[in-house]
N, C-alpha and C positions, 0 to 999 in steps of 0.2 A: 540408470547410466552412471557409469564414475564418470563427474564431473571433470575431471582431468583428460578423459578419452578425447573429446574433440581435437583439442590443442596436440593431444599426440596423434593420433592420426594426419593433420594437416602436416605435420612436421615431416611426418615418415613418407608421406606422399611426396612430399618437397627435395627432401633429403635421400630416400632413400630406404632410410635407417632410424631407430626409433632416437627420441630424445636422448641426451646424457638424462636431466631430470628437467623436472617443473616446478617452478618456484612464485611465490606467492607475494604480493604487494597489495596490505589494505585499503581501502581507504578511509577518512577520516571525521567524524565530529569534532569541531570546537566546543567543548563545554561552554566557555568562556573565556576571555580575550583577545578581542579581533581587533584588528590592526596597531597591534603591540608589537607583535616578533621583532620588526624592521626598528625600531623602536626603543632597542635593547628591553623591552620589559616581560613580561610573564605571559604564560599560554596555558591550559589546561584543555587538551584534546584527548579525545579515547578513539579508537580503532575500530572500524566497521567489520559485521561480517562479509561484505562485499568487498571484491577485492579482484584485480587484474591477476591474471595468470601467464606467465611466459616459460613457453614449452623453448628450450633451446641445446645448442649442442656446438662442441669446436668445428672450424673449416679448417680445409688442409690448402686453403689457399686466401687471398685478402679481401676479400667481401666480406662483407655484413649484409644481411640478406633477413629482412624485418616483414614480418607476414602479420594481418588482422583478420584473424578468422570472423569478426563481427564485420566489417567492412568490407571483404573478399578483396582485398588487394597487397601488392607484394610490391615493395622496392628492392633494388640491390645499390647498394654506393660503397666504393674502394675506399678501404682504411686512408689512404690518402689525400682522398675526395671530400673528408668529411667537413663542414663548413659551417661556422658558426654563422647566427642572423649577421650581425655588422660587419661580415666581411665583405670586399666590394664585390665579391662575383658569389655570393648567398642567393642561394634559387628560393624559390616562394617557398613559407615555412608550412607543416603541413604535419599530420599526427605522428606519421615516422620519427619524428624531430624528437620526440620523445624520447625513444627507443636509443636513435643514432645518436643523441647528446649524451647518453650516459656513454659506449665507446670513446669516444672523443674525450668527454671529461677525465674517465682513468687513464687515459694515455696523455692528455694534456700533462698530468700527475704525475708522469711516470712509469704508470703500473704496464707491463708487458701485457696489452690484451692484442691478441689477434683478430683473426677470420671469426665470423660466427653466422648462425643462423637463430634468428627469434620469433617463437609465433605469438602472438598475444591474443588473449580470449580477457573480457574483461565484465563485469559487471555493475561497477560501477558509476553509477549516472555521471554521463560527462554534460559540465556547467551547470552542476548543482550545486558546485562549494563543497563538496566532499571530497572533492583533492583528487579525482580522478587521473589527473596527471603525473600526482607522485604516487601515489599507486603503482602506476606503468615504472617510473622510473625505479622505483625501491625493489621492486622485483625483478626488473634489468639489473640495477647494481647486485642484486644478490646472485644473481645468475652469473654473471660477471667474474664476482670474485669466487663462488665453487670451481666455476670451470677453469681457471685460470690457478689457479691456487694464490690467491692474493690474500695475507694476511692482515683488512683492515679492520678497525673496531666497526662496531654501531654507529655511533656517532659521526666517524668521519665517512661512513658509507652513507649517511645523511646528507651531510654535507658535500658531497661528491655529486649526490643526485640533485642538490640543490643548485648545482655548477652548471650541472645539464641544462636546467629551465632557466640559470639567469643570462648563461654565457650564450648558450648554444641556440634554446630555444626566443630566448629574449624577453619573459617575462620575469617581471623584478618583484617577484616572493621574496619575503625571508625564509626563515626557517623552519617554521612548524610545520608544515604540510609535511616534510620529508623524517622529519623527525617522527611525527605520530605513527608514519608508516613504519618506520624502522623500528622505532624504542616501545610502543605501547606493548600491552602485556596484559593477556585475559584477566576479566573483572576488575581491571584498573581502568583510572583517569592518567594521564602524565603529565607532572606540572617541571615547565619547561621555563628555566629561566633562562631566555634569549640571548643575554649578555654571558652571561660565567659556562655555561650549557650545562649547571649544573639541574640536575632529574631527580624528581621522586614519584614512583610508582605509589597511585593512592585508592585504597581498595574503595569500590563502590557497588555494593551492593543493593541495587535496587529491588530486586525481589526480595529481599527480607526486609524494607520498609513501604511495601507494599505500594509501591512508583513504577513506573516504565518511562523509557523517553521517546515519543514520537517522535519520527523524523518526517517532515512532508516538504515533498518537490513543488516547488508553485509552477515547474515548467517553462520559467522564467529564465533563458539561458544566458547567461555570462562569460566573459572572460578574461584573464588575468593581464591578457597580452593590448587591452583596451586600454584608452590612455586616460581613463578615470580613474583605475587603481596608481597608474603612476606618477598622474597628477597629487594626489594625498600623501604620497612618501613624499614627493619632493617638497609641499606644503610641511609636511614632517619637521623635516631636514632645515628650510629655511625657518623657521621656529625655533628650532633647538640655536641654530645657530645666532638669531637674535639675542634667543636669551643668556649664549655662554656658556650653555651645555654639551656633554657630547652627544647626549638624546634625552628624546624627551622624559624618558625613565628617569631622569636624573633631576627632575622636579620635583622641590620637595616644600613647594611655599608654592600651589596652586595661584591663591588669590593674588600675590606680588606678581607670576608671573604672565598672569590674565591683564592687569594693569602695565605694565609695561609691554604687552600686547596690542593694547587697545589703542597705543602713541604710534603705532606704525599703518600706513598703507596699507589696503585689504585684510583692516584689523579684523573684520568681524571675522573673518574665514576662518584666519590665523587664530583667534580666540577657541572660536568651535571644536578644530581639531584637536589642539592641543588639550580641551579639557575632555574631551573625549578619550585620548589615553589615559592624560591622567588617571582617570574615575575610573576607566576601565582596568588598569594594572591595578585598581586599589580593589576590585569587585572579584577578579582573582584571584587574590589572596583572602579574603573575603571567601570565598566559595573550599580553599581548601582547610579553613576552621571549619565550615558547616562539615566535608566530608569527614574531617574529623571524629567531631562532634557524636556522628551517626544519625543527625536527625534532618536527613534530604530534603524535606521539605523548604526548611531554608534557603534552599537554592532558587526557589521561588521568584522572588523579589532582586534579586542580584540580574537574574534572566531577563524580569520586566526590564529592570533598570537601565542594563547592557543595551534592553533594544532600541529603547528610550535616545542613549545615548548616538544609539549608531543612527537613527533616522533625521535625529535634530542637530546633530553636532557634526558627525563625521558625514551626513547625508550621504547614505550607500545606500538606502533601502529605496523599493518604488513601489506601485501599488499593490502588486500584487503579492508582495510579500507582509506589508503592513494589515491589509485586508485577512490574509492569514494569519497573523498574530494577534488581532484585534478578534476573530473569528472563535479561534480555539480556545480563548478566552472567555470568551461568553458562556464558550458550550462547557466549560466546566474544567480546563486545566488549569494546575496552581499557578505557572508562569511560562513564557514564552519569547522566545527572539531569534531573530535571523541569524543565520551560522553563515559562516566562510565569507568570502573576500567582498561582495556584496554588489548590488544592482541587478540584483536577480538570485535566483537558488534556492536554496531549502531553508525554512524555518527548523527549531525543534520545538517542542513541549512538554515540561515537565507533568505526568499526568498519573491520577490513580492506576493503581492495575487493572486493568482491564477495558478503560475508558477510550483507550488508544483510538481503536479503530472508530467505535462513532463519533469522535471529535474529529477525525479526517473524515468523516460523510458529512459533517457539518459543512467543513471548510469548502467540499465539492459542491455542495447545494450552493452555497453564495459566491462560489466563483461561474458557475449557473447560472446564477440571477446576475451580475455584474456583466456578465458577458465573456470572462476569461476561460483560456480551455482547461481543461480538465486536471487536479491533481493528483498527486501518486503519493503513496506514503508508508511507511513502515513501521517496526516499534525496536529499536537498537538496543544492544548490551556490546560491553566493553569486549573488544577482540584480542587476537595475537597479532602480534604485527611482522613484519617481513619475513619469511622463513621458507624453506626448502619442503616442499610437499612428497617429490618423487623421486 
């Protein structure tokens, strides 16, 4: 069956006519560069083959109708009733906010967006650190731009999608997820300077190097609207203020910075958080050099060091994630780390081609022995960013 057909059929059932089109927004894996984005730092994601699909069309009234094929739920909200999370009369947050927030964000930015029907279907794992929310947002923003003839650049589309997540949903994420979903290209990782918004498409031919990337979902859900993510961001902002720099990206003498922070209250926490961000930025820049050299096996120690930093300094890993990383290394992976915002979700492992499946099986056995639920896994190849499919 055409993978677009279920969304098309559901739209037709709701509206009585075919959708104008179907748009896709992919999930993403962050190869390296975690919690650096909101510190004005560097990231290096690539888009996944998994994507959110949105069948969409313009309505002749002022209603926004959003439907989830996967949840079998439909919600209808009038354009004037779209309410961000921090409004006094804001309703309880739910999945539909990721779609409604995009309509709200474009209208807040002055774009002429009217009533619309949006039918969502997605195979991006939810709560796994693969940016299922950004995938939805970027598919919806793409649909709205085409439906209402809006000339908005790809980077500005990513920014508007982030506004939807930050200001409407209330999740304090950086630009990484939306930029990756919008800007990534087939066969490349995306280098993004989160301050200048300079980008570079970096070819990464895993097959030619005899390698593959295993993505393993520990099935430990996480959520960016939980307090831990916001606490990490607030701590980084506090540290930057103490150090007198605009953002932690501007720390150019780590040793000196850590000595200053050691004199502060709550110094251990400040020292650890800053050390992670500064060294993680360095690892992203090293990863670019490795990719340019063509010897992708040299990514392995960078992945290992990134995980150790997230575990020990940023303190965002959990037992399932740490066991998965330890197990894939013991099973023959060249290097591995958690990917995503933390507190659950996925790991990635750089493996020799053809070995990922067996390594995943080893993790499943280790999880069973530890009494954890069964993980799921797949091998990932860099895919295309947000686009219209039909």
